[in-house]
N, C-alpha and C positions, 0 to 999 in steps of 0.2 A: 717362674721368676718370683711370684708372690710368696710361695712357700720358702724359697731360699732367703728372700729379704726378711721375712718374719724371724727366721732362725738367726740370720746374721745380726739383725738389729736388737733382738730381745733374748736370744738363747732358747726360745720355745720352738717346738714343732707344732704344726696344726694341719687341719684339713679345711679346705674351703667349703662353705655350706651354701653360698648364694652370691649373686651379683647385686650390689646396691645400685650402682650406676657409674657413669664416667663423667669426670669433670675436666676442665682445662683452665689454664691460667697463664700468665706471662710474668717472668721475672725481668724487671727493667734492667737495662745494660749496667746502670750504676750500682745495682745490688748484686751483680754476678760475683761469686766468690773468687774466681780466678782472674777477674778483670778482662774478660773476652771482648768487651766493648760493643756487644750486640745483645738485644733482648733474647730471652730463652722462652720458647713455648713449652709448657708442661702439660702432661696428660696423666691423670690419676684414674686408675681403674679400681673402684672401691668394692671390696668383698666383705661378706660376713665369714667368720671362721670359728672353728672349735679347736681349742688347745688339745693336743694329744700327748705332750710330754715336754721335757726340758726344764730348765731352771732359769728364772728371770735374772738377767744381767744386762749391763750396758754393752753396746757394740764394742768389739775390740779393734783398735787401730782404724777407726772409721769416723764418720761425721756425727754420730750420736754420742753424747757424753753421759746420759743417764737413761734408765728404764725403770718405770714404776707403775703400779696399779693405782687408779683413783676411783673412788666411788662417784657415780654419776652426779649425785647431789653436791659433790665437792669441786666440780669443774669450774665453778664461778671464779675460783682463785687460781686457775691454771691458764697460762697463755695458750690459746688454741690457734692452729693455722686455719685458713679458710677451708681447706679440704677436709679437716677434721670436723669443722662445723657442718659442712655439707653432708658428710657421712652420718652424723648424728641426725640431721634433718631427714635424710633418705631412710634411715632406720626407724623413723617415727619417735625418736627420743627427744627430750627437751634440749634445746640449744641455749646455753647460758648467754647472757648479755655480754658484749665485749667490755673488758675492763676500761675504765676511763683513764685517759693519759694525762 
């Protein structure tokens, strides 16, 4: 499933190289995209991977509208989800401060 998602979302193929960890979260009912009216429990299984091919592109006909590479020291200016922050932390990489609102 992970390999398929990487290819669908980015156009790249990869091989998994390790397990970083597992996180969970909840999407409140009012933030559900389809208006289901109940909270959604999410589970993210976070892996490390090595790219093996493909060309970077945004997902076609899906939920992702863009795909780009960022230098780690440029992430301060990029909105990051909680699970991306957790993946950086688990990988021992610097986690940028959340942007002020």
